[in-house]
GUGU-756355 format. One record per residue: residue number from 1; residue in three letters; x negated, y negated, z negated of N, C-alpha, C in turn. Coordinates in steps of 0.001 Angstrom, whole numbers. Atoms other than C-alpha are relative to their C-alpha. Example, Ala and Ser with C-alpha at 12.3 -4.5 7.8 and 13.67 -1.06 7.14 Angstrom:
% GUGU-756355
R  num  residuo   n_east  n_north     n_up  ca_east  ca_north    ca_up   c_east  c_north     c_up
R    1      Ala     -890     1190        0   -12300      4500    -7800     -900    -1200        0
R    2      Ser      820     1190       60   -13670      1060    -7140      770    -1090     -730
% end
This chain:
% GUGU-756355
R  num  residuo   n_east  n_north     n_up  ca_east  ca_north    ca_up   c_east  c_north     c_up
R    1      Met     1249     1109      484    25635    121483  -143363      435     -541    -1697
R    2      Thr     -177      -46     1212    25457    121079  -147218     -747    -1742     -462
R    3      Lys      283     1570      498    25825    117046  -148804    -1574     -252     -440
R    4      Glu     1549      943      408    21862    117705  -150467    -1042      -34     1489
R    5      Asn      959      743    -1579    20761    118220  -146479      -91     -959      858
R    6      Ile     -302     1896    -1227    22352    115016  -144658     -479     -153    -1487
R    7      Ala      788     1686      841    21230    112857  -148206    -1693      364      466
R    8      Lys     1077      349     -265    17675    114468  -147088      106    -1308     1574
R    9      Gly       23      667    -1325    18537    112931  -143542      914    -1307      533
R   10      Thr     -287     1106     -185    18922    109764  -143902     -683    -1565     -626
R   11      Arg     1517      893      -96    16544    106041  -143955     1186    -1744     -384
R   12      Thr     -732     1089     -463    17993    102734  -144167    -1686    -1219       74
R   13      Trp      832     1104     -270    16413     99961  -142558      805    -1719      978
R   14      Ala    -1113     1680      -34    17534     96025  -142271      753      -24    -1274
R   15      Gly    -1185      190      889    19586     97045  -145252     1044      550      846
R   16      Leu    -1338    -1121     -712    21736     99068  -142932      145     1779     -734
R   17      Asn      666    -1729      894    22005    102949  -144380      662      611     1586
R   18      Phe     -137     -570    -1152    21513    105329  -141200     -152     1322     -796
R   19      Val      420    -1530      337    21972    109346  -140946     -543     -172     1394
R   20      Arg      508      -16    -1660    20240    111006  -138180      716     1281       92
R   21      Ile    -1258     -516     -615    22409    113072  -136348    -1258     1113      990
R   22      Pro      582     -840     -655    20551    116591  -135270      687      539     1758
R   23      Lys       10     -607    -1793    19643    116798  -131207      661     1859      103
R   24      Gly     -762    -1062     -744    21861    119610  -129260     1225      449        5
R   25      Arg    -1085      890     -738    25287    120402  -128632      980     -230     -773
R   26      Phe    -1637      256      514    28919    119552  -129782      944      447      594
R   27      Ile    -1066      276     -635    32327    119953  -129203      176    -1690      303
R   28      Met     -524     1617     -345    33684    116873  -127224      670     -195     1455
R   29      Gly    -1363      272     -586    36954    116074  -125777     1197      889    -1342
R   30      Ser     -560     -650       79    40332    117667  -126403      495     1605      913
R   31      Lys     -139    -1150     -341    41801    121290  -125713     1528     -626      784
R   32      Gly    -1149      324     -619    44720    121304  -123141     1070      440        3
R   33      Asp    -1517     -220      848    47466    121884  -125374     -250     -777    -1182
R   34      Asn      240      655     1632    46489    119578  -128019     1169    -1232      390
R   35      Glu     -552     1026     -436    49789    117579  -127706     -342    -1735    -1004
R   36      Leu      769     1097      384    47884    114608  -129899    -1238     -342     1096
R   37      Ala     1647     1043     -634    45348    114027  -126846      852     -687     1539
R   38      Trp      549      344    -1457    45412    112068  -124100     -362     -100     1461
R   39      Asp      340     -842    -1345    44927    113245  -120249    -1616       37     -306
R   40      Asp     1706      330       55    41609    111472  -120426     -937      252    -1105
R   41      Glu     1282     -652      763    39823    113379  -123360       14     1135      314
R   42      Lys      -74    -1758    -1121    40198    116499  -120948     -877     -187      625
R   43      Pro      601    -1446      290    38569    119383  -120294    -1135     -448    -1206
R   44      Gln     1838      202     1189    36931    119492  -123945    -1085     1592      814
R   45      His     1572    -1023     -983    33436    120634  -122975     -957      -36    -1492
R   46      Ile     1701       67     1138    30148    121316  -124551     -730     -695      419
R   47      Leu      668      962      105    28233    119090  -124862    -1815     -883     -694
R   48      Glu     1737      199     1456    23826    118397  -125876     -191     -419      837
R   49      Leu      884     1312      133    22250    115702  -126560    -1391      649     -699
R   50      Ser     1185      103      -74    18731    116465  -126269     -761     -652     -818
R   51      Tyr      376      794      302    17523    113834  -128572      444      343    -1802
R   52      Asp     -368      -64      742    17642    113728  -131899      517    -1705     -671
R   53      Tyr      245     1339       35    18799    110287  -133411      449     -565     -984
R   54      Trp     -636      109      701    20176    107515  -135858     1547     -384     -421
R   55      Ala     -563      385     -843    23293    107072  -136257      635    -1070    -1475
R   56      Gly     -200      358     1003    25134    103852  -138833      976      558     -871
R   57      Arg     -897     -781      816    26606    105352  -141743     1049    -1211     -195
R   58      Phe    -1234      963      -41    28876    102287  -142280       35    -1241     1721
R   59      Pro     -539     1372     -496    31004     99593  -139819    -1853     -966     -590
R   60      Val       60     1249      122    29031     96383  -139706      541    -1201     -398
R   61      Ser    -1672      403      788    30401     94485  -142362     -468    -1695      391
R   62      Val      738     1002     -453    30362     90510  -142773     -448     -317     -433
R   63      Ala      994     -196      222    28200     90507  -144641    -1424     -278      422
R   64      Asp     1789     -733     -689    25298     92128  -142590      304    -1156     1722
R   65      Phe      363      979    -1211    26452     89687  -139600      119    -1155     -454
R   66      Arg      403     1174      928    26561     86504  -142036     -786     -168      353
R   67      Val     1547     -300      -11    22577     87677  -142113     -400     -473     1342
R   68      Phe      680      627    -1349    22250     87225  -138741     1126     -938      621
R   69      Val     -479     1318     -244    24292     84390  -137843     -815    -1427     -859
R   70      Gln     1228     1136      403    22406     82097  -140091    -1323      102      -77
R   71      Ser     1114       11     -310    19358     83213  -139304     -611      -98     1024
R   72      Thr      436      492    -1819    19530     82797  -135583      649    -1125      259
R   73      Ala     -732      901     -987    22213     80202  -134928     1043      129      598
R   74      Tyr     -613     -462     -605    24071     82089  -133263     1598     -158      245
R   75      Val    -1000      133     -459    27182     81431  -131707      950      934      715
R   76      Thr     -978    -1798     -949    30363     84234  -131086      156     -760     1252
R   77      Arg      -58     -155     -891    31924     84447  -127998     1437    -1018     -131
R   78      Ala    -1473      753      389    35226     83114  -130070      173    -1295    -1059
R   79      Glu      181     1197      671    33605     80596  -131712       -9    -1169     1737
R   80      Ile      536      760    -1286    32577     79181  -128067     1781     -377      594
R   81      Glu    -1768     -195     -522    36059     79708  -126569     1156     -845    -1517
R   82      Gly    -1131     1096      116    38378     78405  -129305      636      772    -1070
R   83      Trp     -874     -671      821    40110     81210  -130276      374     1486      265
R   84      Cys     -671     -364     -494    40686     84508  -129876     1313     1856     -145
R   85      Trp     -848    -1607      590    43435     88512  -130647      431      295    -1471
R   86      Val     -171    -1211      933    45169     88922  -133648     1399     1019      -29
R   87      Trp    -1115     -498     -270    47849     91092  -134104      581      181     -973
R   88      Asn    -1659      502     1212    51202     89965  -136012      703     1460     -274
R   89      Val     -767    -1762      810    52483     92697  -138102     1448     -228      166
R   90      Glu    -1267      564      966    55805     90867  -138610      640      388     1346
R   91      Glu     -709      366    -1542    56227     90962  -134177     -345     1388      562
R   92      Lys      715    -1248     -431    54003     93734  -133348     -372      112     1579
R   93      Lys      721      370    -1456    52355     92146  -130498    -1577     -269     -388
R   94      Trp     1086      395      -84    48667     90955  -129946      653    -1987       38
R   95      Gln     -422     1739      409    48598     86831  -130984    -1221    -1047      420
R   96      Lys     1723     1097     -296    45699     84260  -129252      201    -1518     -742
R   97      Thr      528     1379     1017    44894     82450  -132113    -1061     -931      248
R   98      Glu      887     1056       24    42995     79200  -132314     -347       58    -1648
R   99      Gly     1151     -395     1366    40382     79529  -134735     -717      783    -1506
R  100      Ala      230    -1323      398    39929     82720  -135277    -1212      344      240
R  101      Asn     1775     -357     -315    36497     84325  -135366     -160      661    -1359
R  102      Trp      963    -1223      619    34095     87002  -137080      435     -508    -1352
R  103      Ala     -459      600     1321    34496     84246  -140608     1498     -199     -492
R  104      His    -1884       37      790    38469     83971  -140162     1170      894      948
R  105      Pro      144    -1210    -1378    39179     87154  -138223     1566     -501     -159
R  106      Leu    -1872     -503      105    43450     86665  -139227       75    -1636      451
R  107      Gly      148     1511      -61    42336     82200  -138239      183    -1219    -1264
R  108      Asp      642      871     1363    41805     79355  -140167     1205        5    -1238
R  109      Ser    -1019     -440      769    45604     79286  -141633     -515     1081    -1423
R  110      His     -198     -933     1675    44951     82133  -144166    -1555     -212     -634
R  111      Gly     1077     -315     1503    42469     80708  -146097    -1537       98      306
R  112      Glu     1071     -737      446    39252     81594  -147072       -1     1458     -889
R  113      Glu     -176     -793      475    39750     85071  -148283    -1388     1105       10
R  114      Ile      923    -1185     -152    37083     87590  -149112     -441     1373      633
R  115      Ile      161    -1170     -496    35957     89720  -147004    -1199      457      316
R  116      Glu     1428      320     -279    32108     89828  -146843     -289     1708      -24
R  117      His      172    -1180     -284    32246     93510  -147004      887      868      365
R  118      His    -1138     -970    -1159    35329     94643  -144763    -1217     -518     1222
R  119      Pro      840     -101    -1746    33796     95319  -140958      386    -1371      163
R  120      Val     -147     1033     -803    33243     92074  -139045      869      770      899
R  121      Val     -701     -551    -1123    35549     92250  -136355      480    -1314      557
R  122      Gln     -530      760     -583    36801     89374  -133953    -1697     -330      383
R  123      Val      505     -147      151    33786     90246  -132809    -1079      435     1978
R  124      Cys     -252     -272    -1502    32835     90569  -128154    -1311     1327     -167
R  125      Trp     1638    -1275      546    30140     93764  -127219    -1197    -1020      299
R  126      Tyr     1271      842       99    28108     90494  -126081     -956      -97    -1254
R  127      Asp     -165      314     2053    28315     89743  -130225     -627     1007     -288
R  128      Ala      694    -1647      348    27252     93294  -130939     -778       36      692
R  129      Arg     1451     -225     -237    24710     93773  -128553    -1113    -1442     -509
R  130      Ala     1556      937      988    23061     90400  -129485      -95      383    -1432
R  131      Phe      198     -427     1342    23270     91715  -132986    -1309     1059     -436
R  132      Cys     1666    -1320     -579    20628     94995  -131841     -725     -709      734
R  133      Glu     1492      503     -823    18488     92749  -130009     -581     -983    -1058
R  134      Trp      452      841     1549    18455     90543  -133565    -1299      903     -778
R  135      Leu      308    -1439     1098    17588     93700  -135410     -786      811      478
R  136      Asn      816      -91      113    15217     94821  -132858    -1334     -803      231
R  137      Gln     1351     1295      321    12785     91535  -132960     -293      600    -1048
R  138      Asn      375      193     1445    12529     91790  -136548      235     1010     -776
R  139      His      280    -1294     1049    12922     95140  -137699     -182     1382      991
R  140      Ser      138    -1473     -620    12119     98295  -134905     -977       93     -104
R  141      His      920      -91     -276     8652     98075  -135959       11     1607     -849
R  142      Ala      -91     -923     1592     9873    100221  -139281      595     1476      707
R  143      Leu     -867    -1003     -112    11707    102795  -137090    -1314      956      927
R  144      Pro      627    -1066     -510    10780    106305  -135458     -878     -501     1610
R  145      Lys      578      588    -1367     8017    105377  -132362      894      424      744
R  146      Gly     -305     -563    -1143     9920    105121  -129547     1760     -586      183
R  147      Tyr     -994     -516      310    13302    104732  -131128      378    -1657       40
R  148      His     -574     1517     -111    15544    101149  -130996     1424      368     -473
R  149      Phe    -1897     -535      800    18862    100373  -132675      442     -557     1272
R  150      Cys       48     -119    -1115    20824     99887  -130031     2404      252     -262
R  151      Leu    -1469     -781      188    25323    100560  -129743     -137     1059      828
R  152      Pro      251    -1683     -492    25869    104313  -129216      426     -118     1359
R  153      Ser    -1158     -334    -1062    27442    105541  -126073     1544      976     -631
R  154      Glu    -1111       95      847    30301    107189  -126840      162     1936     -605
R  155      Ala      928    -1541      309    28693    110885  -126979     -777       57    -1283
R  156      Glu      797     -148     1466    26595    109823  -129846      636     -221     -960
R  157      Trp    -1356      581     1278    29788    108362  -131936      786     1306      -38
R  158      Glu     -490     -910      418    31699    111111  -131309     -835     1132     -795
R  159      Lys     1047     -683      612    28680    113783  -132315     -309      -54    -1753
R  160      Ala      600      468     1478    28048    111548  -135344     1635      660     -812
R  161      Ala     -951      -44     1106    32033    111620  -136349      795     1351      206
R  162      Arg     -981    -1062     -283    33471    115156  -135150    -1030     1452    -1152
R  163      Gly     1620     -893     1028    30151    117056  -137262      125     1242      833
R  164      Pro      420    -1507     -560    28921    120481  -135722      816      614       54
R  165      Arg    -1314     -945     -344    32501    122068  -135845     1166     -234      837
R  166      Gly     -859      174     -985    34028    119953  -133745     2013      -30     -718
R  167      Arg    -1287      -40      681    37200    118713  -136337      464    -1080      804
R  168      Lys     -776     1055       14    39748    116541  -135578     -260    -1514     -207
R  169      Trp      978     1229      672    39218    113953  -137891     -965      254     -354
R  170      Pro     1603     -874     1010    35838    114046  -139963       79      683    -1154
R  171      Trp      209     -235     1400    36939    114919  -142735      917     2270      105
R  172      Gly     -611    -1424     -354    38928    118679  -141260     1147     -584     1367
R  173      Asn    -1469      118    -1274    41797    119805  -138523     1307     -133     -405
R  174      Glu    -1568      -47      742    44855    118697  -140806     -207    -1983     -315
R  175      Phe       99      914      693    45710    115011  -141507      414      -37     -711
R  176      Asp    -1074      116     1622    45817    113520  -144676      508    -1427      -10
R  177      Pro      223     1923      150    46564    109251  -144689    -1003      -96    -1489
R  178      Gly      618      952      834    44719    109103  -147817    -1336     -346       86
R  179      Leu     1538     -235     -300    41421    109522  -146135     -343     -801      427
R  180      Cys      384     1286     -598    41683    106251  -143859     1156    -1096      226
R  181      Asn    -1249     1041      424    43414    103068  -143379      401      452     1636
R  182      Ser    -1000     -242     -220    45714    104164  -140864     1249     -592      -10
R  183      Arg    -2384      830      287    49454    102519  -139433      618     1125    -1562
R  184      Glu    -1366    -1008      895    50939    105639  -142244     -491     -504    -1301
R  185      Ser      758      187     1260    48733    103634  -145043     1170    -1208      153
R  186      Gly    -1045      858      463    50996    100834  -144281     -483    -1128     -340
R  187      Arg      841     1592      210    48378     98326  -144693      -38     -701      821
R  188      Phe     -585      915     -679    48043     96909  -141764    -1017    -1268     -226
R  189      Arg     1353      898      417    44420     94960  -142368    -1130      618      -59
R  190      Thr      687     -256      198    41273     95670  -142574     -356      694    -1369
R  191      Val      242     -363     1399    39983     97260  -146307    -1751      240     -109
R  192      Lys     1439     -363      715    36497     97680  -148010     -807      805      963
R  193      Ile     1598    -1431     -357    33373     99657  -145947       56     1026    -1073
R  194      Gly      710    -1259     1304    32937    102966  -147986     1284      135     -432
R  195      Thr    -1912      118      945    37058    102602  -149647       22     2041      499
R  196      Phe     -175    -1835     -738    37360    106826  -147772     -796     -148     -619
R  197      Ser     1418    -1683     -748    34065    108109  -148538     -299      119    -1532
R  198      Pro      680     -819     -851    32878    110085  -149446     1238     1193      505
R  199      His     -764     -623     -689    36190    112062  -148886      194      323     1197
R  200      Gly     -184      372    -1135    37135    111025  -145750    -1009       88      799
R  201      Asp      929      -28     -626    33535    111328  -144649     -872     1522     1083
R  202      Ser      -62    -1222     -994    32348    113644  -141803    -1485      700      -59
R  203      Glu     1133     -429     1089    30288    116341  -142254    -1607     -494      629
R  204      Tyr     1162     1007     -567    27270    114357  -140930     -205    -1021    -1224
R  205      Gly     -190      831      867    28008    112282  -144217      402    -1326     1015
R  206      Met     -446      706     -172    29234    109305  -142080     1624     -907     -227
R  207      Ala    -1095      353      418    31664    107084  -143461      960     -796     1074
R  208      Asp     -799      784     -792    34619    105011  -141821      176      687     1381
R  209      Met      117     -318    -1667    34609    106808  -138286     1547      799      575
R  210      Ser    -1192     -436        3    38649    107432  -138571      153     -951     -445
R  211      Gly     -793      817      300    40984    104506  -138402    -1286    -1898     -921
R  212      Asn     1226     1519       35    40041    100672  -140193      224     -950     1173
R  213      Ile       39      460    -1517    38810     99546  -136689    -1160      884     1189
R  214      Trp      458     -631    -1458    38060    100103  -133081    -1696     -216     -205
R  215      Glu     1161      610     -407    34325    100293  -132262     -469     -184     1638
R  216      Trp      462      154     -706    32469     99017  -129533    -1021      829      565
R  217      Thr      944    -1373     -592    30391    101840  -127579     -904     -787     1613
R  218      Ile      790      587    -1231    27855    101292  -124459     1025      660     1406
R  219      Thr     -849     -558    -1309    29969    103198  -122380      807     -511      672
R  220      Leu    -1113      229     -970    32157    102733  -118951      598      550      -45
R  221      Trp    -1014    -1123       92    35223    103561  -118738       54     -674     2100
R  222      Gly     -589      804    -1802    35628    101080  -115025      443    -1442      438
R  223      Asn     -425     1745     -471    37014     97768  -113597     1380      367      588
R  224      Asp    -1134        7     -186    40469     99612  -113217     1015      239    -1537
R  225      His      116      -24     2071    42252     99302  -116901     1166     1718       49
R  226      Asp     -837    -1226      219    44414    102585  -115726     -541      900      948
R  227      Glu      884    -2041     -612    42484    105474  -113857    -1646     -375      -77
R  228      Pro     1305     -148      188    38650    105713  -115155     -633      478     1305
R  229      Ser     1527     -311     -642    35321    105862  -113552     -509      993      218
R  230      Phe     1153    -1740      774    33975    108550  -115377      664      218     -552
R  231      Gly    -1103    -1623     1028    36427    111247  -116372     -938     1031     -564
R  232      Tyr     1397    -1400     1014    34992    114721  -118488      154      235     1424
R  233      Pro     1181      301       62    33057    116437  -118208     -730    -1571      -24
R  234      Tyr      956     1596      257    30999    113587  -119769    -1997      481      892
R  235      Leu     1033     -373     -980    27972    113252  -117428    -1031    -1153     -270
R  236      Ser      795     1706     -260    25440    109971  -118490     -500     -586      910
R  237      Gln      501     -640    -1194    23673    110867  -115669      900     -804      882
R  238      Asp     -974      495    -1068    26268    108978  -113752      984    -1169      234
R  239      Gly       85     1642      248    26516    105113  -114622      115     -235     -939
R  240      Arg     -588       11      902    28227    105764  -117051     -315     -868    -1519
R  241      Glu      200      898     1705    26265    103892  -120063     -827     -754     1005
R  242      Lys      397      667     -885    25090    101702  -117198      -62    -1731    -1678
R  243      Gln      -48     1114      863    24390     97656  -119661      213     -832     1038
R  244      Ser      -79     1753     -499    24101     95532  -116952     1246     -268      555
R  245      Ala     -938       49     -744    27806     95918  -115440      660    -1052     -245
R  246      Gly     -458      754     -264    30386     93022  -115192      724     -182    -1081
R  247      Glu    -1095      222      440    33058     91270  -116986      754      492     -371
R  248      Gly     -213     -532     -689    34807     92931  -115401      334     1435      -60
R  249      Phe      174    -1725      669    34745     96716  -116326      -87     -192    -1142
R  250      Tyr     -527      268      981    35841     97797  -119164    -1114     1476    -1118
R  251      Arg      283     -205      600    34206     99247  -122184      394     1381    -1387
R  252      Ile     -672     -967     1577    35169    102373  -124878     -455     -353    -1102
R  253      Ile      286      114     1150    35614    102299  -128128      808     1161     -719
R  254      Arg      373    -1405     1039    35910    104685  -130522      677     -731    -1817
R  255      Gly     -387       82     1519    37949    105322  -134230     1031      -81     -400
R  256      Gly    -1521      653      575    41307    103691  -134266     -707    -1240     -804
R  257      Ser     -948     1596     1413    42624    100818  -136708      966      282     -832
R  258      Tyr     -763      184      309    44626    100303  -138842     1217       78      579
R  259      Lys    -1067       52     -914    47448     99798  -136481      559     1430      537
R  260      Asp     -116    -1646     -880    46985    103512  -134920      380      478     -342
R  261      Asp     -464    -1471      175    48812    106437  -135802    -1298      385     -576
R  262      Leu     1379    -1318       45    47113    109684  -136602     -999      169      619
R  263      Lys      318     -287     -531    46977    110348  -133567     -989    -1216      853
R  264      Gly      634      464     -431    44877    107250  -132253    -1021       69    -1271
R  265      Val     1615       -5     1286    42437    107750  -135535     -769     1290      538
R  266      Arg     1043    -1145     -578    41220    111132  -133743    -1047     -150      115
R  267      Cys     1762      217       47    37504    111487  -133619     -349      605     1880
R  268      Ala      -59     -153    -1704    38271    112614  -129208      920    -1325      483
R  269      Cys    -1309     1252     -739    40937    109397  -128764    -1176    -1145      238
R  270      Arg     1158      658     -324    38953    107061  -126771      929    -1044     -139
R  271      Asp     -887      977     -136    40632    103503  -126052    -1427    -1248     1035
R  272      Ile      706      526    -1170    39268    101069  -123450     -187    -2238     -912
R  273      Asp      -58     1593      -48    38536     96710  -123727    -1261     -710      759
R  274      Leu     1528     1000     -954    36533     94226  -121553     -480     -364     -912
R  275      Pro     1055      250     1186    33412     93384  -123317      151    -1754     -196
R  276      His      209     1287      888    34334     89511  -123866     1348      -87     -547
R  277      Tyr    -1448      393     1281    37303     90016  -125965     -342      673    -1390
R  278      Ser     -390     -455     1153    37866     89624  -129128      743      185     -886
R  279      Leu    -1453     -582      301    40080     91083  -131475     -203      587    -1742
R  280      Ser     -230       51     1629    41017     91325  -135283       45     1413     -439
R  281      Asn     -263    -1296      325    41177     94921  -135464    -1568      853      611
R  282      Leu      760     -804    -1347    37812     95596  -132693    -1301      -14     -803
R  283      Gly     1082      742      571    34088     95359  -134801    -1444     1398      704
R  284      Phe      770     -857     -302    31147     98013  -134265    -1493       -6     -646
R  285      Arg     1188     -755      480    28408    100249  -135775    -1475      188      641
R  286      Val      511     -352     -559    24792    100364  -135028     -853     1158     -171
R  287      Phe      684    -1830      -72    22718    103374  -134334    -1853     -222      647
R  288      Ala     1679    -1161     -587    18898    104661  -133256     -281      857      685
R  289      Ala       64    -1481     -944    18423    106407  -130464    -1360     -566      780
R  290      Pro     1304       42    -1155    14780    106983  -128210      626     -644     1691
R  291      Leu      522     1089    -1415    14121    104203  -125450       45      634     1438
R  292      Val      511    -1147     -716    13104    107094  -123263      676      974      465
R  293      Thr     -902     -949       99    15407    109854  -123685      897       11      267
R  294      Arg    -1258     -363     -265    18157    109250  -123969     1158     -796      754
R  295      Gly     -714      141    -1498    21033    109359  -121710       43     1229      385
R  296      Asn     -497    -1137     -539    20185    113167  -121192      604     1205    -1160
R  297      Thr     -935    -1369      144    22898    115570  -121436       86     1743      874
R  298      Tyr     -273     -774     -564    23908    118525  -120357     1465      393     -312
R  299      Ser    -1130     -637      562    27854    119689  -120142      143     1737      393
R  300      Leu     -698    -1297     -258    29600    123144  -119950     1765      316     -148
R  301      Thr    -1433      211      353    33245    122609  -119469      338     2255     -701
R  302      Ile     -879    -1545      553    35495    125191  -121739     1516      170      451
R  303      Lys    -1330      185     -845    38260    126652  -120272      675      225    -1655
R  304      Asn     -479     -660      865    40971    126881  -122761     1342      815       81
% end
């Protein structure tokens, strides 16, 4: 797929850039002999999505989220509770931090830093969904008929990140620390959106799919932290994409962050968080998918 072809499949809605991801098959998960892979990524399989969808080329920025908050007077969960989790670089642990929120991701004590063009963090799953609903109320009329703004399923996210050839990282099968904000970069905090684009983009032209921040998906893991209720191969019809599950059910997050190494920023890597949690390395991006046919998948296991 050439950059020219990718460019033809782009749109801008509500000031956000979107890339068309074509329907069809893609490689999901990791091979059994992949030493970098976790068991929950196996077996590798072919998954077919029966619909085209549109993926946000970039994560939602602080500036984007600010427009939403100013338009609606929305108050995030972290602001209501007065604290959230911040990664302490020196002590290498999560720290409960008062005053930390989407506008002050590291807490009030860090002052007014210029973060408008960084990805928004310290937003829980419910905050991210509220942003999508606001988009639907005000901008869904511009979408193709039957489509709506939403968080991605993890299958939609992985296809956009890996491209048509199932790459391990968005740019290829060899890790390059100069193409993403991972632990190897030594920054240990977010950087401006698009810093590594276009060289770190996926074949579909998706930016920042590796490192910088983890991103929320709609997909359920289950209510047991150590044992998934929904395994691989991926089947969307088995209940894993149910959006009405309670706060005790973990949701899948994707992409890895500035605190994760090359293993954690692979396209197939999965992690989880409770939907009411807000963290300094967790944000989201918006997709646009068909409301009716979304979730129709066909899975075929690959013999490794």
